[in-house]
N, C-alpha and C positions, 0 to 999 in steps of 0.2 A: 638589406632590403626590408622595408616596413610591411607589416601585415595590412591587408585591405581593411578599410573601416568596418565592413560588415563582420569580418572574422574577429576583429578586436572586440566589437560590441558583443558578439556571441560569447567570447571567452570571458568578458567582464560579467555578463549575466550569469554564466555558469559559476563563476567564482563567488558571486553574491549568493546564489542559491546554496552552494556548498557551505559557505561560511555561515549564512543565516541558519541553515539546518543544524550545523554543529552547535551553534550558540543556543538556538531554541531547544534543541535536544538536551543540552546541559542545564539550561537555566529556566526553561519555560518562557512564555511570551512576556510576562511582566518583568522578568529578570534579564531579558535580552536587550541590552543597550545598543543603540545604533552605533555608537563609537566602537564598541567591541566588535560588532559585525564588520564594520569597515576596516578595522585593523586586521581582523582575521582574513578578510578578502584581499587586502592590499589595494583598495580603491578609494576614491573620494566620495564625499556625500553627494556630489553632483551626479556621479555614476549611479548611485542607488536610486535617486529620485528620478533620473531619466528612465530607468528600466521598470521601477515598481511604484513610484510616487510616494510611498510611505512604508513604514514597518509593517502595517497591516497588509498592504499589497504584497510585500515579500512573503508574509506568512500564508496568504491565500494561494500564492503561486506554489509554495512548498506543499501545501495540502493537496493541490491539484496534480502534483507531479508523482503521486504514489504509483499509479499503474505503470508508468514508464520505468520504475525500478524493478518491476516484476515481469511484465509481459515479454520483453526481449529475450528472456531466459527460457522461454517455453517453446517446445516443439511438438507437443502432443495435441490431440483433438478430442472433442466430445467430453464425456464425463471425466476421463483421465486428465484432460486439460484443466478442468475445473478443480480437481483434486490437486493438480500440480501448482495451480495458481496459489492455493492456500499453503502448500508445502514450501514453495519458494518464498512466499511472503513471510512465513514463520522463520525461516533461516535468515532471510535478509534483515529482519527486524533485530537480529542479534548483532549485526555488523555494519549496517548501512545507515549512516546518520540522516540522510535525506528522507528515507522511508520512516525511520523512527520519529523524526521531527514532524513529518506529515501526519502520522498517526496521533502523536501527542497533541498537536495543535487542533486536529479534528475533534478530539475528545474534549479538550479544554477550551474550545473557542468561545463558549458562553462567558468565560471569565474575562475575556477582553472585548466583550460587546459585539461579537459576531454570531450570527445564526445562519450558516451557509451549509446546506446539505449536499453541495456539489460533489465532494469526494465520496460520500456514501452512495449517492445516486450513480456516480460513475462506476463504482465497483458493482452495484446492482445490475447496471446495463451489461457490463462485461460478463458477469456470471449468468445473466439471463441468456445471452447469446450462446454461451457454452452449453447450457441446458437445452436450448432449442436445437442445437446441433446434435446433442445426445438423443433427444427425442426422435429426430429424423433418422438416426442410426438404429432406432429400436432399442436403445439402452435403458429407457426409463419405464417405470410402471405408469399406467394411466392414473390420473388423479389431480393433484394440485398443479396449478399453472407454473410455468417456469419462473415467471416474475415473483410469485409468492415464495417459491423455494429460494430464489436468489435473495429476496429481502430477508428471509429467515437466516440465511448464511451470513449476510453482512452483519446482522446483529450478533450471531453466534461467534463469529470471528472477533468482533469488537470485544465481546465479553471474555473470551478465553485469553486474549492477549493481555487484557487488564488484570485478570486473575493471575496469569503466569508472571506478569511483571511484579506483582506484589509477593508472590510465593517464592519465586526463584530468579528474579531479574531476567525473565524470559529464557532462562537456560533450558527449561523443559517445554517450551512452546511447540517445537516440532512434534514431540510425543503427544502433547495434549491435542494438537491438530489431528493426528492420526486417530486418537480416541474419539474425537468429534465425528470423524467420518465412519468409524466402525459402528457408532450409534445411529448415524443418520442414513447410511446407504441402504439398509434393509427396507426403509420406508419410502425410498424414491427410485431404486434401481432394480432391474430384473436380476434374479439369481445368477444367470449366466454372465451378466455384466459384472456383478460384484466379484465373481470368481477370477476375473481377469484384471481387475483394477489393482494397480501396484500402490500400496500404501507405505512403502519404505520411506522413512523420514529423510534418508539420504538423497531422494529425488530432488529435494529442495536445494541441494548443493550442486547437483550434477545435471539437472534437466536443462 
């Protein structure tokens, strides 16, 4: 029995995303040839251009898929959820080609003529919502707005993953993420909140 067309199309799209991510992660945008991506995905050029129109379109889709690699693994709320987002992100960057490629492409996008802040703004929106939830729960100090803190966090996470990649090929990224939070939490959270926040790097693997 053949699969319905919609299911086949979805499987083809997922295969292209996965293959594209693997090749972009290995080679960067400039070194990622369409032929190699198609061979890795096991599909035709027509399938690629049906779903993404171009290599750039595939790259943009991979950049935009980053939150979906993290959020389904979360069960916490408020400030703990925000911490967990970064811990899961840190662990997934070590093993998940789709997330790694999304991060690499977002950082390197200027080299292939793109200036698209969507992935960064998407993370900012997600983090802002966590911080607003935390504020409603009375977890935060009064002061900076949730949006300002979220914007700082996006920049901080971008920086520590680049540094960790150069220093240890991201092997120490979960520990560096914990250090980031130990430095940041006293400036944004109430002491009682800090006392109950779990900063175990293992939460990135089990949350």
